[in-house]
C-alpha positions in Angstrom: 5.9 -4.2 10.2 4.7 -1.0 8.4 1.3 -2.5 7.6 -1.9 -0.6 6.6 -4.1 0.9 9.3 -6.7 -1.9 9.4 -3.9 -4.6 9.6 -2.0 -2.5 12.2 -5.0 -2.3 14.5 -5.7 -6.0 14.1 -2.2 -6.9 14.9 -2.1 -4.5 17.9 -5.2 -6.1 19.4 -3.6 -9.5 19.0 -0.4 -8.3 20.5 -2.3 -6.8 23.5 -4.1 -10.1 23.9 -0.7 -11.9 24.1 -1.4 -13.9 20.9 1.6 -12.5 19.0 4.7 -10.3 19.5 4.4 -7.3 17.2 7.4 -5.2 16.0 6.9 -2.0 14.1 9.6 -0.5 11.9 9.5 3.2 11.4 10.3 5.1 8.2 12.9 7.8 8.0 12.4 11.5 7.6 11.8 11.1 3.8 9.1 8.6 4.4 11.3 5.8 3.1 11.7 2.4 4.8 15.3 1.4 5.1 15.9 -2.3 4.1 18.7 -2.8 6.7 16.4 -1.5 9.5 13.6 -3.8 8.4 15.9 -6.9 8.4 17.4 -5.9 11.7 14.0 -6.0 13.3 13.5 -9.7 12.3 14.5 -12.5 14.6 14.6 -16.3 14.3 11.2 -16.3 15.9 9.6 -14.0 13.3 7.0 -15.8 11.3 5.5 -13.1 9.1 6.5 -9.6 7.9 4.1 -7.2 6.2 5.0 -4.0 4.3 3.0 -1.7 2.2 4.0 -1.4 -1.5 3.0 2.2 -1.4 1.9 4.4 1.5 -1.6 5.7 1.3 -0.9 9.1 2.9 2.5 10.1 1.4 2.5 8.0 -1.7 6.1 6.9 -1.0 7.0 3.6 -2.6 8.7 0.9 -0.6 11.3 -1.3 -2.2 9.4 -4.5 -1.4 11.5 -6.6 -3.8 14.8 -5.7 -2.0 13.1 -6.1 1.4 11.7 -9.5 0.5 15.1 -10.7 -0.8 17.0 -9.4 2.2 14.6 -11.0 4.6 14.6 -14.3 2.8 18.4 -14.3 2.7 18.6 -13.7 6.4 15.7 -15.9 7.5 14.4 -18.2 4.7 11.5 -19.4 6.8 9.9 -16.0 7.2 6.8 -15.4 5.1 6.5 -12.0 3.4 3.2 -10.1 2.7 2.7 -6.8 0.9 -0.4 -4.6 0.8 -0.6 -3.5 -2.8 -4.0 -1.8 -2.5 -2.7 1.7 -3.2 -0.3 0.7 -6.0 -2.6 -1.4 -8.4 -3.6 0.8 -11.4 -0.9 3.4 -10.7 2.4 1.5 -11.1 3.3 -1.9 -12.5 2.9 -4.7 -9.9 4.4 -8.1 -10.5 4.3 -10.7 -7.6 7.2 -12.6 -9.1 9.4 -9.5 -9.2 8.4 -8.6 -5.7 9.2 -12.1 -4.4 6.4 -12.1 -1.8 4.4 -15.0 -0.4 1.2 -13.0 -0.1 -0.2 -9.9 -1.8 -3.5 -8.1 -1.2 -5.5 -5.8 -3.5 -8.8 -4.1 -3.2 -11.1 -3.3 -6.2 -12.3 0.2 -5.5 -8.8 1.6 -5.6 -8.8 1.0 -9.4 -12.5 1.6 -10.2 -13.6 -1.9 -9.5 -16.2 -3.3 -7.1 -15.6 -2.9 -3.4 -14.1 -6.3 -2.9 -10.6 -7.5 -2.1 -8.4 -10.4 -3.3 -5.5 -12.2 -1.8 -2.6 -13.7 -3.9 -0.7 -16.5 -2.1 2.3 -18.2 -3.5 2.0 -22.0 -4.2 3.1 -23.8 -1.0 2.6 -20.8 1.3 0.3 -21.7 4.2 -3.3 -20.3 3.9 -5.9 -21.0 6.7 -9.6 -20.2 6.5 -11.2 -17.5 8.5 -14.4 -19.6 8.7 -14.7 -23.3 8.4 -17.0 -25.5 6.3 -17.7 -25.4 2.6 -15.5 -28.0 1.0 -16.7 -26.8 -2.4 -14.5 -23.8 -2.0 -11.3 -25.8 -1.3 -12.2 -25.7 2.4 -11.1 -22.0 2.5 -14.5 -20.4 3.0 -18.1 -21.5 3.4 -20.9 -20.3 1.2 -21.0 -19.6 -2.5 -18.5 -17.4 -4.5 -19.6 -13.9 -5.2 -19.5 -14.2 -9.0 -20.5 -10.7 -10.0 -17.8 -9.2 -7.7 -15.2 -11.6 -8.8 -15.9 -10.9 -12.5 -16.0 -7.1 -11.8 -12.7 -7.2 -10.1 -11.1 -9.1 -13.0 -12.6 -6.7 -15.6 -11.4 -3.7 -13.6 -7.9 -5.2 -13.3 -7.8 -5.8 -17.0 -8.8 -2.3 -17.9 -6.3 -0.8 -15.3 -3.5 -2.9 -16.8 -4.2 -2.0 -20.4 -4.4 1.7 -19.6 -1.7 1.8 -16.9 0.9 3.9 -18.7 -1.5 6.6 -20.0 -3.4 6.9 -16.8 -0.2 7.0 -14.7 1.2 9.8 -16.9 -2.0 11.8 -16.6 -2.2 11.3 -12.8 1.4 12.5 -12.4 0.8 15.5 -14.6 -2.1 16.5 -12.4 -0.1 15.9 -9.2 2.8 17.9 -10.5 0.6 20.7 -11.6 -1.0 20.9 -8.1 2.3 21.0 -6.4 3.6 23.7 -8.8 0.6 25.9 -8.1 1.0 25.3 -4.4 4.6 26.5 -4.6 3.6 29.5 -6.8 0.8 30.5 -4.4 2.3 29.9 -1.0 6.1 30.0 -1.6 8.1 28.9 1.4 4.8 28.6 3.4 4.1 25.2 1.8 6.1 22.0 2.3 5.6 19.1 -0.1 6.3 16.1 2.1 8.5 13.3 0.7 8.8 15.2 -2.6 12.3 13.7 -3.2 11.3 10.1 -2.5 9.9 7.7 -5.1 6.1 8.2 -5.0 2.9 7.1 -6.5 1.9 9.4 -9.5 -1.5 10.2 -7.9 -0.6 11.2 -4.4 0.6 14.5 -2.9 1.1 15.2 0.8 1.8 18.8 1.9 1.6 21.1 4.8 0.7 24.8 4.8 2.7 26.7 7.4 0.2 29.5 8.0 -1.5 30.8 11.2 -5.0 29.6 11.9 -4.8 27.7 8.6 -8.0 26.1 7.2 -6.5 24.5 4.2 -9.8 23.9 2.4 -10.5 27.7 2.4 -7.0 28.6 1.1 -7.1 26.0 -1.7 -10.5 27.1 -2.9 -9.6 30.8 -2.8 -6.0 30.8 -3.9 -5.8 28.0 -6.4 -9.1 27.2 -8.0 -10.2 30.8 -8.5 -6.9 32.4 -9.4 
């Protein structure tokens, strides 16, 4: 339910193969996910729900804490996953506050190595993708990629220590861009989801112009004026 693109495609393939039943929950016109709609899509047969913490295209933040609590209240056995890839390094992220069973991150989104990590709550089921390798708690064969793991941890530490200052700077840049867009294009520009809670570094807009090549307009009208 509202997963990232790679997860969505994987789930769709599994659904077409008849391995799972997939339900997708749409957002509203402001790009927000309504908690009541999400819970209404769950059934006693639902095993896992997945929701982005922040959308990668619009930057809209989803209230994962409320969603998780509402789902658990209605169906305690359902497992909750959130994709926090876009949010780490931009906003505070706390798995305890979110109340999720699983949380995924990826290093290159906060200047770390291109490697991901999965948090799973103690007691939540976790099965290996590949079998063999008891030295890795039987979760994966082979040897741990120590440089990538260390790099991810170092990047996470730096991102955490500089979160407030970096977040403020990113929001200033985003707001400046959107101000210049409005000054330049007036009612010919629409800032999508501008009234919704958003990431500080993400802006999604549309230029309502004929034969519009946005790259040309931005270079000519914003950078050089």
